N, C-alpha and C positions, 0 to 999 in steps of 0.2 A: 273452465279448465285450461284455457289458453294461457292465462297468467302464470301458473306454476311452471309450465314448460319454458316460457320466456325467461323466468327468473333463474331456472336451473342453468340455462345457457350462459348466464352472466358470470358464473363462477367456474370458469375454465381453469383446470389445474395448471395449465401452462403459464397462466398469468398470476399464479399464487406467489406471493413474496416469501422467499425462503429465509432471507436475512437482510439486514440493512448494514451499511458500512460508511466510514468516513476516513479519507486519506488526505493528510494535510502535510505540506512541506513549507518551511520558511528558511530561506537562505539569506544570510547577511554577509556580504564580502567585506573583508577588512579594508581593502582599497577598492575604489570604484574602477576596476579594470574588467574588461571582458574576459570571461572564463567559462569553462565547461565543468560540469559536475555529474557524476553517475551515482544515483541513489537507489536503495532497495525499492522493489516494486511488488505488489501483491501477486502471488502465484498460486496455482491450484495443484497441490502435490498429488491429488488423486488423478490428475489428468496430465501426467508427464511434465510437471513443473511448468505448465503453460501459463503465460501471463494473462491477466484478466483484461479482456477487451471491454467489459462493462466499466471498470474503473478508468481505463485509458480514455474511452470515448466521452466521459463526463468531466474531464479535468478542466477547470476554469482557472485563469490567472486572476487572482483577487487583487494583487498589487504588484506593480513593476512590469517590466517587459522581459519576456523569455520565449524561447522556442524549446520544444521538447519532443522526444520520440523514444521508442523502445530501442535498446541496443544490446547486442550480445557481447559480453566481455569474457575474459578468461576466468572470471569468478562467478559467472551466471548472468541472467538477464537483468538489465538495469534500466531505469529511466534516465536518459541523457538530457540534461537541461543546459542550455546555453543562455548566459545572462551577463549583465554588467553592473547592475545595482541590486539592492535588496528586492527579493521577489517572494511572493506567497502564492502557492498553487494549492487547489483543493478539489477533491472529487467526493461527491456525496450522493448516495442513492441506495438502490436495493438490488438484490439478486433475485431473479424470478425463476431460476431453474438450477438444478444441481450441477450442470455442466460448467458453470462459471462462478463457483463459490469458493474463492480463495481465502484460506485462513492463515497462510504463512507469507512472510516477506522473503524475497530473493536476497542474495548476497549475505545470507546468514552464515556465520562461521560454523563450519561443520564439526561435529564431535566425532571422535574415533569410534565410539560404541553405538552411537545413535545419530542418524542423519541430522535431526534437529533436536537439540537438547531442550527439554521442557523446564529448565530452571527459571527462576525469577530474573536473573541477570543473563544477558547475552551480548554478543558482539556482532556487528555488521560491518561489511566492507563498504566504504564510500570513497570514491575517487574525486579529487578536486585538483585543478591545475593552478590554483591560487589559494591563499589563506582565506578562510571564511568560518562563520559559525552556522551551525545547522540545527534545526529542530524539526523532527518528524513525528507523526502519529498515524497509526493505522488501527482502526477498531472495527470489529464485526459484532453486530447485535442480532440475537435470535431469540424469539419467544414462543417456541412451540415444542414441547408443552411447558418447559421451564424457561426462565429468562437466562440467557447465556451471553456473556460479554467477554470477548477475547481481544487483546490488543497489544500494541507495541508503542513504546515511547523511546525515541532516540534523540539525544541531545549531545552536542559535542563541538569541539574546535577542530577545524581541518587545516592541514598543511598541504603543500603541493605533493601529489602522488596518492597512492592507496593508503587509506587510514582505517584502522580498526576502531570503530566508535561504539562505546558502551550503550546498551539499550536495556530496557526492562520489558519483560513479557508480563502482561497482566491478564488474569482470568477471574471471572466471577460467575457463579451459578447459583440461582435462587429458585 
C-alpha cells in the first residue's frame, strides 16, 4: 500500500501544466547601428495587466547580441531591447499555474468599445529609434479538455518613433 501513496504525491496540482507557449522576436536593422526597440510583451489581463515573469525568465538570445528588460511606456509595458545587428530572441515553456497565464500582448491598440478587440486583424504599438524590420510571434497552446491555440503574428517595417504595426490574431479550437 505504500506505492499508491507515493504515486499520488507525484501529481501535485501546483506542478500541473496549464498551457504551453512560444514567444519569438526577430529584429533586422536596416543599417548596422546601435538602437533601442520597445516591443509587445505577454500580459495577464486577469491580473491587472501584469507582465509574465515566466516568459521573461526564459528568454534566450538565439542569434546576435542584445540586452533586454521590461520597461513601462506611455502605451503600456514593453520589452525594451538594445541591439546593433540582427537579433533573434525566443522564450518557450509552460505555465504551471493560473497566476501567470497570459493570453494577450501589451501595446495592443485599444478599441473604443472593447479593451481588446477580438478581430482577426489588429495593430500593435512598437517603438524603434532606427529603421528596422520586425517579425514577432506569440502563441499559447492548451489541451484540457479541448485543444486550444491562440496567437499573434506581427510583421512590419519600422521607422524612427512609435509605429502602428499590423498583426493577426489567430485562434483555433478543436
